[in-house]
Phi, psi and omega in degrees: 000131181293137177299149176272131175288153181231157174218149181265159175304329185290314181298312180300314175303319177301312185295325177290324185286344178267001178082016177287144178273115177249147174254093181260132179237121178265122186254018180280167178289165182306315184291336173284317183287338171303335176278356176129149186224157172294131177315131177082358175285146179255144184256115171226113182302152181307311184294341177269347185307315179294333173281354185230030179298330179302343184273358182249142180252125184297343184271351183250160179253138180245138176252116185257141190226142169217201190285319182236348186114342184288302182300318182293328173300320186289319182296318179298320176305302184312304187291316180299323181294338179259013166096009177273146180270121191225159169212138181265135174270112186292148179079334176057205190289345176291336179258357183282127181246011185271193181283151175236149176234154166308152179297131185288000000 
């Protein structure tokens, strides 16, 4: 099985500060994202991913985020096995030191 690519919260923050357009997907539950999300992230709960595959483009790379990095790693594995380009944000929101915004 191919290894899941990873990115640190600090790397995500740096890319956002440089103005890079990132496809960030937060897979936490509603009550978790109510506490704040990374600006520009899209919220799709982990359990909803299989039913929403049409929202992902195989030509784009997606960064997946959860609370600690475990659920997002599972989502990455699932999508990578289906041919999507993915990266897991290690440490999740527990290690995020950037700005957060309320769910849009």
